[in-house]
N, C-alpha and C positions, 0 to 999 in steps of 0.2 A: 212706271218703266215703259216705254215705249219700244215696239218692234218695229225695225225697218227692214224690209225685205230688200236684199241687193239687187240691183238693175239686172236684166238679163243679159246685157252685153257684155257683162263680167264673165258669164258662164260659156261665151261662144268660143267653139274651136275651129280650127281649119277644116273644112269639109262640111260644115253645118250650112242648112238652108235657112235663111232668116228674111222676116219681113222688114223692109226699110221704108221710112218715112221719106217723102219727098222733101227737099230742103224749103220749098213755099208752100204756102197755106192759100186755099180757094174759099171765097165766103160766098154763100148762096142763101137767101132770103134770111139774113141775120143768123144762120147756123152754120158753124165751122164745120168743113168737109176737109177729112185728111186722106191724102192718096199715098199708096203704097206700091212698092214693086218688090219682087223676090229676087234673092241673090244668094249665090253659094260662095262661102266664105273660102279665099285662096289662102291668105295669109294674115295673122294677126300682129299687129305692131304695138309694142309696148310703150310706156311713158318714160320720160327721163328720171323719174324718182322711183318708180316700180316698173321693171320691164315686164312683169306678168301682170300688169293692170293695163288692160287694152284701151288704147285711145284712138287707134285707127284701125280699118280692115280694109284689106283689098279683096275685092267681090267681083264677080261676075254676074251679069243680069242674066237669068235663065231665059229671057223671052228674046234678047237681041244680041247675046253673046259680048255685050260691052263690057270691058274691064275697068274699073273706077276703084279709086280709093276714098273712104269714106268715113265719117266722124263716126266713133263708137256709139255714141249717144242717140243716133239716128235708127239704131236697130230697135225695132218695137217688140220683137219677140222672136223666139228660136223655132221655127215650124218643123224642121226636121233634123235631130241631131245626128252627127256622124256616130256610126256604132262602132 
């Protein structure tokens, strides 16, 4: 029996600070480098089949204040959950 841990993005709630992967990848000396930015989740958007299974998030970039809608699977981890 295999145990599969559920992805972090399924536990995200509005108010959480999260690490988000950039949509592009950089390659340097044959080693993959991943870039991230920090966002605060404003709103969670559910899918058509299950409205409580997040597919999109509206987030604000904490560095520049830009508001974006991102795919849920680009959330790498929850940094600071809302209390």
